[in-house]
Structure formats: C-alpha cells, structure tokens
C-alpha positions in Angstrom: 78.3 81.6 155.3 77.6 77.9 155.4 74.0 78.0 154.5 72.0 75.9 152.0 70.8 78.0 149.1 67.1 77.8 149.9 67.7 78.8 153.5 69.9 81.8 152.6 67.4 84.5 153.5 66.4 82.9 156.8 68.8 85.3 158.5 65.7 87.5 158.4 63.9 85.2 160.8 62.3 88.2 162.5 59.7 88.0 159.6 57.7 85.7 161.8 57.6 88.2 164.6 56.8 91.7 163.3 53.8 91.1 161.0 51.9 89.2 163.7 52.8 91.2 166.8 50.6 91.2 169.9 48.7 94.2 171.0 50.9 96.9 172.4 49.9 99.1 175.3 50.9 102.7 175.9 50.6 105.0 178.9 47.4 106.9 178.7 49.1 110.3 178.6 51.4 109.3 175.7 52.3 111.1 173.5 52.5 114.7 174.9 55.0 115.9 172.4 56.3 115.0 168.8 57.5 111.5 168.1 60.8 111.0 166.2 60.7 108.2 163.6 64.2 107.3 162.4 64.5 105.7 158.9 67.9 104.2 158.2 67.9 104.8 154.4 68.0 107.8 152.2 65.0 110.1 151.7 62.9 109.3 148.6 63.3 105.5 148.9 60.5 103.0 149.8 61.4 103.1 153.6 61.1 106.9 153.7 57.9 106.9 151.6 56.1 104.3 153.7 57.2 106.0 156.9 55.8 109.3 155.8 52.5 107.8 154.8 52.1 105.8 158.1 53.6 108.7 160.1 50.9 111.0 158.9 48.3 108.4 159.8 49.8 108.0 163.3 50.0 111.8 163.8 46.3 112.0 163.2 45.5 109.1 165.5 47.9 110.1 168.3 47.3 113.8 168.2 51.0 114.7 168.0 53.4 115.1 165.0 55.4 112.0 163.9 58.6 113.5 162.4 60.5 111.2 160.0 64.2 111.6 160.1 66.8 109.8 157.8 70.0 108.5 159.3 71.9 106.6 156.6 74.9 104.4 156.3 76.4 100.9 157.1 73.4 99.0 155.7 71.0 100.6 158.1 73.1 100.2 161.3 73.8 103.9 161.9 70.1 104.7 162.0 69.2 101.7 164.2 72.1 102.5 166.6 70.7 106.0 166.9 67.2 104.6 167.8 68.4 102.0 170.3 70.8 104.4 172.1 67.9 106.9 172.6 65.9 107.2 175.7 63.4 104.5 176.2 60.5 106.9 176.7 58.6 106.1 173.4 59.5 109.3 171.7 62.1 107.8 169.4 61.0 104.9 167.2 62.7 103.2 164.3 61.8 101.5 161.0 62.8 97.9 161.3 63.5 95.6 158.3 65.3 92.4 157.5 68.7 94.1 157.4 68.5 94.5 161.1 68.4 90.7 161.6 70.8 90.0 158.8 73.4 92.5 160.0 73.8 90.7 163.3 75.7 88.1 161.3 77.6 90.5 159.0 79.1 92.9 161.6 81.2 91.6 164.5 81.4 94.9 166.5 77.9 96.4 166.4 77.2 98.7 169.3 73.8 97.1 169.8 72.0 93.8 169.7 68.8 94.3 167.7 66.8 91.5 169.3 68.0 92.2 172.8 67.8 96.0 172.7 64.6 96.7 170.7 60.9 96.4 171.6 58.5 95.7 168.8 55.6 98.1 168.3 53.9 96.8 165.1 54.2 95.3 161.7 53.8 97.6 158.7 54.3 95.6 155.5 55.0 92.1 154.1 55.9 92.4 150.5 57.9 91.1 147.5 61.0 92.5 145.9 61.3 92.8 142.1 64.2 92.2 139.9 64.5 95.3 137.6 67.1 96.1 134.9 68.0 99.1 132.9 66.3 98.9 129.5 69.7 98.9 127.8 70.3 95.4 129.2 69.5 93.0 126.3 67.4 90.7 128.4 63.6 90.5 128.7 63.3 87.4 130.8 65.1 86.0 133.8 66.5 83.2 131.7 67.8 85.7 129.1 69.4 87.7 131.9 71.1 84.6 133.3 72.5 83.8 129.8 73.6 87.4 129.4 75.3 87.5 132.8 77.1 84.3 132.2 78.4 85.6 128.9 79.7 88.7 130.6 81.0 87.5 134.0 81.8 90.3 136.4 80.7 93.1 134.0 77.2 93.5 135.4 76.8 95.8 138.4 74.1 94.9 141.0 72.9 97.8 143.1 71.5 97.7 146.6 70.6 100.2 149.3 73.3 98.8 151.5 75.3 95.7 152.4 73.2 93.3 154.4 69.8 94.7 153.3 67.1 92.4 152.0 67.7 93.9 148.5 71.3 92.8 148.7 70.4 89.4 150.0 67.9 88.8 147.2 70.6 89.5 144.7 73.1 87.3 146.5 70.6 84.5 146.6 70.1 84.9 142.9 73.8 84.7 142.3 74.2 81.6 144.4 71.3 79.8 142.8 72.1 80.7 139.2 75.9 80.7 139.3 76.2 84.2 137.7 79.0 86.6 138.6 77.8 90.2 139.3 79.5 93.0 141.1 77.6 94.3 144.2 77.5 98.1 144.5 76.0 99.3 147.8 74.4 102.7 148.3 73.0 104.7 151.2 69.4 103.9 150.2 67.3 103.0 147.2 66.9 106.6 145.9 70.6 107.1 145.1 70.8 103.6 143.7 68.0 104.4 141.3 69.9 107.4 140.0 72.6 105.1 138.8 70.3 102.4 137.7 68.3 104.8 135.5 71.5 106.0 133.8 72.9 102.4 133.4 75.9 103.0 135.7 74.5 99.9 137.4 72.4 97.4 135.5 70.2 95.4 138.0 68.6 95.7 141.4 66.2 93.5 143.4 64.4 96.4 145.1 61.1 96.5 147.0 58.2 96.5 144.6 56.5 99.7 145.9 59.8 101.6 145.2 60.2 100.2 141.7 56.6 100.3 140.6 56.5 103.7 139.1 59.7 103.1 137.1 58.3 99.9 135.8 54.9 101.4 134.8 56.6 104.3 133.0 59.0 102.0 131.1 62.1 103.5 132.7 63.1 100.1 134.1 62.2 96.6 133.0 60.8 94.1 135.5 62.1 90.6 135.0 60.7 88.8 138.0 59.3 89.1 141.5 61.0 87.4 144.4 57.9 86.0 146.2 56.4 82.6 145.6 53.5 84.1 143.6 53.0 86.9 141.2 52.2 90.4 142.4 48.7 91.8 141.6 50.1 95.2 140.7 52.3 93.7 138.0 50.5 90.4 137.3 52.2 90.0 133.9 55.6 89.8 135.5 56.5 86.2 136.4 58.1 85.1 139.7 61.9 84.4 139.6 61.1 80.9 140.9 59.3 80.2 137.6 62.7 80.2 136.0 64.9 79.4 139.0 63.1 76.6 140.8 63.2 77.1 144.6 63.9 80.8 144.5 61.7 82.7 146.9 62.1 85.7 149.2 59.7 88.1 150.9 60.4 91.2 152.9 58.9 92.4 156.2 58.9 95.8 157.8 57.9 97.0 161.2 58.3 99.7 163.9 60.5 99.3 167.0 61.6 101.4 170.0 64.4 101.1 172.5 63.5 98.3 175.0 62.0 99.5 178.3 60.2 102.7 179.1 56.6 103.7 178.3 56.0 101.2 175.4 55.3 97.9 177.1 54.0 94.5 176.0 51.5 94.2 178.9 48.1 95.3 177.7 46.6 95.0 181.2 48.9 97.8 182.4 47.2 100.6 180.4 43.8 101.7 179.2 45.0 103.0 175.7 46.2 100.6 173.1 47.6 100.6 169.5 46.9 97.3 167.8 48.9 95.7 165.0 46.2 95.8 162.4 45.8 99.6 162.9 49.4 100.0 162.1 49.5 97.4 159.3 46.7 98.9 157.2 46.6 102.7 157.5 44.8 104.7 154.7 46.6 104.9 151.3 48.7 101.8 152.0 46.4 99.1 150.5 48.7 98.5 147.5 52.0 98.4 149.4 
C-alpha cells in the first residue's frame, strides 16, 4: 500500500464515527426475544470479554438475554459476514472494530461492504494497544528490542489475532517505522495467540491493553510500550512507543453494529424508547477498559 508511515493506520477511519455516535432509536416493543451478539474472534480474548460484560449490562437494561456467540476466521470477516447477512430486525448485532474498515482494503472479494451494509448502534471503547514480549526475549525497552530484532532479522515471530486486525496493523506500522524484519503469525483471536506467546513460540504482540493487562501484572509477559500518544494510567510506568520511535501512535476503537435497515433506525423522532451512546460506552465494570 502506498501510504506514508504516519498515515498507515488511517485505514481505520471509522474511529471518528463509532465513539461519537448519535442517539439510536428502537421500536418500543423491542426486544421481545433474546438478542444474538456475534464476536468475530476467539472466546477468552478481549473482544469476547468486553462483549460479555456489556452484554450482561444490556440484558439487564433491555429485559432480554444478550447471547454472545464467537464466529472466528479471516481476520474477523467470517463473523461480520454472518452479522450482515442476517435479518435486519435488530436481533443480530456484531462487535465492530478497526479490522472491519481495514479489511475493505485487504480483501478484494468480500461478500459485504462494511460501511454500506452496517448500521451503527453505539461505541463501546477507545483504547491503546500495548507491545508485549515473552520474558525470554532479552529486551527490556523498545530501543533494546529494535536492536535485538535487527541483529536477528526474520527470526522474531509477531503474533496477531488475524490478518488485517488493528493488532496486526500496529505491528506492521512498527516494522515500517523501525526497519525491523519480523514474521507475522496470524491466529483466530488473541486467546490462542497468547497460548503461543506465553510459551515463546511467538515472541511479540501488539495486543489490546485490557487483554494483556493481567499477563503484564503477573510478570508472564513484559510490556515495552503502549501504542497511544500518552501513557496508560493502568501501567503508567510503561512508556509510549512514540517516546522511542518519534511519530508512532495508534489507538483502537470498538463499537456495535447491526445489519442496515429494520427496527434499529437513526431517526430518534420515530420512537419513544432510546439507547444513547454514553449508556453503551460506560456500562458498570468497564471503567478501566
């Protein structure tokens, strides 16, 4: 792709849309039966964990179960294809993430157009990723890792939850801006990637901070840097990658979408019952995500 380094992650341009969504209106009778929430990555990863926390919150507010279902593969495309091919009655929703925007440029024959075929419901998170390495990697800082990687070109395996995910793109941006040569190893989600990262089959990953936090705090993985432009409060002693690689910065957004059309509409005046963005963005127990 012919993109300048600092604009590499702007393929996820939907970041400006989901975290600041307008109020969404719903038919007053909705829902009268369980809602299916499709997560496109493996159970046990950050997507699944956050969906289950918010799903419980929504179940209590809506009065119907919100059932989280994992459909993995193809960098999240299989799960999103399942969502967008479903009936547009509001009973199937999907977890949207940067990979959905990025994959529009990676795959030529997708069965759906994410922007055209999806309707936004609400934003859930805006967060940083974190660069974590297996403790056997002899690098305790970003600069030490760069030196180590350059001394071992092609011998470091970089994990991701799938090709075209924000985790993958953060790693590719790092490679472009530092000139290091690492082998990308895609998985069907963060949970299986962590299994190999913890056993040193792969050495580094740029995963979402909530998913990596417990491994960092227990010393099972070493955090070298966060991808955002400022340090994260939860690991304030970990510098940003940009402190060592000037200009490096990437944040990740998440949200909820449904198939376009049907009972979830963008016209607040058409219904008496509403779900607002802030009620979705800050449910209980999500303050530190």
